[in-house]
C-alpha positions, 0 to 999 in steps of 0.5 A: 175281396182282398186289400189290393182290390178294395176301395179306399175312399177318403174317410174324413171328407166332409161333403157338407164343407164346401170344396174351397174351404177344404183346401188349404190356404196356400192351395186355395189361393194358389192363382192369386200367389202365381199372379202376384210372382208374375207381377213381382217378376215384371217389376223386378225385370224393369228395376234391376238391368243386367239381371240375366248376366247376374243370374248366369254367373254360376250355371249348372248345365244351362241352368243358373244356380238360383233357379236351379236350386228353386227348381229342386226346391219345387220338386222335393217336397212333391216326391217326398210325399209319394208313399213308395211302399205301396208300389207292391200293390199296383198289380193288384187291380189290373182293372185300374192300373191298365186303363191308368197306364194307357190314359197317363202314357198313350192318350195324354201326351197324344191329346196334348200334341193334337190340341198343341198343334191345332191351337198353336200352329204358329207359335212353336215355342209355346207349342213344344212347351205344351207337349212337354207339359203333356208328357209330365204326369201329375204326381202332387196336386192330384192327391189333393183333387182326389181326397177333395172328391172322395177318391181312392186314397190308397189307389191314387198313392199307388198310381202317383208312385208308379207315374214317379218311377215311370217318368225317369225311364220314359220321359226322354223317349217320349220327348224324342217321339213327339218332338222329332219322330211323329211330327216328321211322319205327319209332314209337320215342322219337327223342333229345331236343330238345337234341340236335344233329346239327351238335354231333356234326359239330363233335365229329368235326370237331375231335376226329377231324379235327385228329388225323387232319390231325396223324397225316397230316402226322406220318407224311408227314413223318416218312417223307420224313425219315427213312423208314418203317423208323425212323418205324414202328420209332422213333417210333411206340413213342415216341408211342403210349403217348400214346393210353393216357394220354389215355384213362386221363385222360379216364376219371379225369375222367368217373368223378370227375364221375359218381361219385355216378351210378355208384356209386348204379347198378353194375348199370348197367355190366353192362347196358351191357356186355351189348350190346357183348359180343353185338355183338363176337360177332355181328359177328365171326362174321358176318363170318368166315362171309362170308369163308368164303363169298366164299373170300377166304382166311384172311388176308382173312378174318380181316382183314375179321372184326376190322375189322367187329367192332371199334370206335373207342371214342376217337372214340365217347367224344369225340363223346359228351363234346363233344355231351352232356357229360362227366357224361352217360350217353352218355359213360359207355357209351362208357367201357364199350367199351375195358374189355370190348374186350381180354379179348372180342377176345383170345378172338376172335383164339383163335377165329380161330386155331382157325378157321384150322386147322379151315377153311384147313388147311396141307399139313403139318396135312393130312399130320399128320391122315392120319398119325394 
């Protein structure tokens, strides 16, 4: 079997250690940090009048400079983690590549479109925000979920690199299709005339293109100068927390500016969460079942399922803010995503490990079962 198709499960994953303990402190308490940022933002909005005007004094496009810096900081460490050199292996295992592309770029966006319309028919701004979330394929946290579930580490790196590049090419066209073309075909209302596909394209080019280039150069030059072991063992842990700081800063600003709308309609957050929960479960379950059907082996099946189920909420938030504004319902819909992503996907890691024992028994577990 060639290196291109061999499985590479995470070798240092200790299954005897509870999943939550294998998460870093920052990742383990991500929902806590997000809730704290929301509360701080609501308090800031009440205590600082005229905050919106102050933030808008200097803008990049239609995004205030402080928020634009926060969005770029949020994206850069994520893209510095991607192993771009692994893209050369991507055509080596088409049994994994083709299903991943279909799930990520056809099924995933279509499913989120259906769930958004089904569960939020009366909330067009939140619905649009969720559709944009469905277009943003996961390129960050998926590597963590993949490792925790003993997925194929190298295959995950390849798929993440592919999704990073593909988003630059396809995001704007898919946004136009799902927000304008498909609703028109189905007799549904389209996004308002103020919406511009070009605004989405510009947002993607700025808030994905710039950090993608920076991340690519950081990895290329860093590995060339010091080697991969130093880059991933020393540099990445230092710049990695910048993503969380950028995310939390963006959430504080968003909730400071949206405080009135949020406190007057708290159940809206719950309604936004419901399609996301359904999406995670359906995408993960369907993808895992497909991996079983294709006989990919456990490691690649877990990788296929987690790369399909996750979303790039950082990009979705950046696009929503860049296109519709920081006070928009679309931006709020993007922020709800990471609030529930960690607990739901941690639960799915447990599901994957259970499925491993159930559908992929090792010789040792088979002998133990016969002994009982």
